[in-house]
C-alpha positions as CSV (number, residue, x, y, z in Angstrom):
1,M,25.4,10.9,5.1
2,I,22.6,9.5,6.8
3,E,19.5,12.2,6.5
4,K,16.4,12.3,9.1
5,I,13.5,12.7,6.9
6,N,9.8,14.2,8.2
7,W,6.7,12.7,6.7
8,D,5.0,15.9,7.0
9,A,8.1,17.5,4.4
10,I,7.3,14.4,1.5
11,P,5.3,15.9,-0.9
12,V,1.3,14.2,-1.0
13,E,1.0,12.3,-4.4
14,E,-2.8,12.1,-5.4
15,V,-3.2,8.7,-7.5
16,N,-6.5,9.4,-7.8
17,P,-9.7,10.5,-6.3
18,S,-9.9,7.9,-3.6
19,M,-5.5,7.6,-3.0
20,K,-3.2,9.7,-1.7
21,R,0.4,8.7,-0.8
22,K,3.6,9.8,0.2
23,I,6.7,7.9,-0.5
24,I,10.3,7.2,0.9
25,S,12.7,5.0,-0.8
26,G,16.0,3.7,0.1
27,E,18.1,1.3,-2.1
28,K,16.6,-1.7,-1.3
29,L,13.6,-0.9,0.7
30,M,10.6,1.7,0.6
31,I,8.0,2.8,2.5
32,A,4.8,4.9,1.9
33,R,2.2,6.6,3.9
34,M,-1.4,6.2,2.3
35,N,-4.9,7.6,2.9
36,F,-7.8,6.0,1.1
37,K,-11.4,6.9,0.7
38,D,-14.0,4.5,2.2
39,G,-14.9,1.8,0.1
40,Y,-12.1,2.0,-2.4
41,V,-10.5,-0.9,-4.1
42,V,-7.0,-1.7,-4.7
43,P,-7.9,-4.1,-7.7
44,L,-6.4,-7.9,-8.0
45,H,-3.3,-7.9,-8.1
46,S,1.0,-9.2,-7.7
47,H,4.6,-8.1,-8.0
48,M,7.6,-9.4,-7.3
49,N,8.3,-7.4,-4.2
50,E,7.2,-8.4,-0.3
51,Q,5.2,-6.4,1.3
52,I,4.1,-5.6,4.8
53,T,1.0,-3.4,5.6
54,H,0.7,-1.8,8.5
55,V,-3.0,0.0,9.5
56,L,-3.1,3.3,11.3
57,S,-6.9,3.9,11.2
58,G,-10.1,2.4,9.8
59,K,-10.2,-1.4,8.2
60,I,-9.0,-2.7,5.3
61,R,-10.0,-6.2,3.8
62,F,-7.5,-8.4,2.1
63,W,-8.4,-11.3,-0.5
64,F,-5.7,-13.5,-1.3
65,G,-5.1,-15.8,-4.1
66,G,-5.9,-15.8,-7.7
67,D,-9.3,-17.1,-7.0
68,K,-9.5,-14.9,-3.4
69,E,-9.7,-17.8,-1.8
70,E,-8.5,-16.5,1.6
71,T,-10.1,-13.3,3.5
72,L,-8.1,-11.3,6.2
73,D,-9.6,-8.3,8.0
74,L,-6.7,-5.9,9.2
75,N,-7.8,-3.3,11.9
76,P,-5.6,-0.6,13.4
77,G,-2.8,-1.7,14.9
78,E,-2.6,-4.6,12.8
79,V,-0.2,-5.8,10.7
80,V,-0.1,-8.1,7.5
81,V,3.2,-9.8,5.5
82,I,2.2,-10.1,2.1
83,P,4.8,-13.0,-0.2
84,A,6.6,-11.8,-3.2
85,N,4.3,-12.8,-6.3
86,L,0.8,-13.8,-4.1
87,P,-2.3,-11.8,-6.1
88,H,-4.2,-9.5,-3.5
89,E,-7.1,-7.2,-3.3
90,A,-8.2,-5.1,-0.9
91,L,-11.2,-2.8,-0.1
92,M,-11.0,0.4,2.6
93,I,-13.9,-0.2,5.3
94,G,-13.9,3.7,6.4
95,E,-11.4,6.4,5.9
96,V,-8.1,4.5,6.1
97,E,-4.7,5.5,6.6
98,E,-1.7,2.7,6.7
99,I,1.8,2.2,6.0
100,D,3.4,-0.2,3.3
101,T,6.6,-1.2,3.1
102,W,8.5,-3.6,0.3
103,A,11.7,-4.7,-0.5
104,P,12.6,-4.5,-3.2
105,P,11.5,-0.9,-3.8
106,R,8.3,-0.5,-6.5
107,Q,9.7,0.6,-9.3
108,D,6.2,1.0,-10.5
109,W,5.4,3.6,-7.8
110,L,8.6,5.2,-8.4
111,D,8.3,6.1,-12.2
112,G,4.4,6.1,-12.5
113,S,3.6,3.3,-14.1
114,D,1.1,1.7,-11.6
115,H,-1.9,2.1,-13.9
116,Y,-4.0,-0.2,-12.5
117,L,-4.3,2.5,-8.9
118,R,-4.8,5.5,-11.5
119,K,-8.2,4.8,-12.8
């Protein structure tokens, strides 16, 4: 059965004092709506999931590659597609609201083993 979901009905998970998220997951796709405090850094990491990031407010500065050789700033309304297994790090500039989508779903986010974010 098809179910309509409202973001307001999804419980907020406080991953750490600077990051909150709401997650909706299907069988082959997952989406998360997140809020970050200014200055928060998502540490350099990679995953087997393809990722699409869409900034709603604030700015995210990304570094890509194992040596962070490529930099990209993402402003409100802008989207980036991050290929699977590409190392990336992100700095939140201002209060950031964004939506990430992954295929397949991030199992580490669903089972709470995403320790790199929980510091």
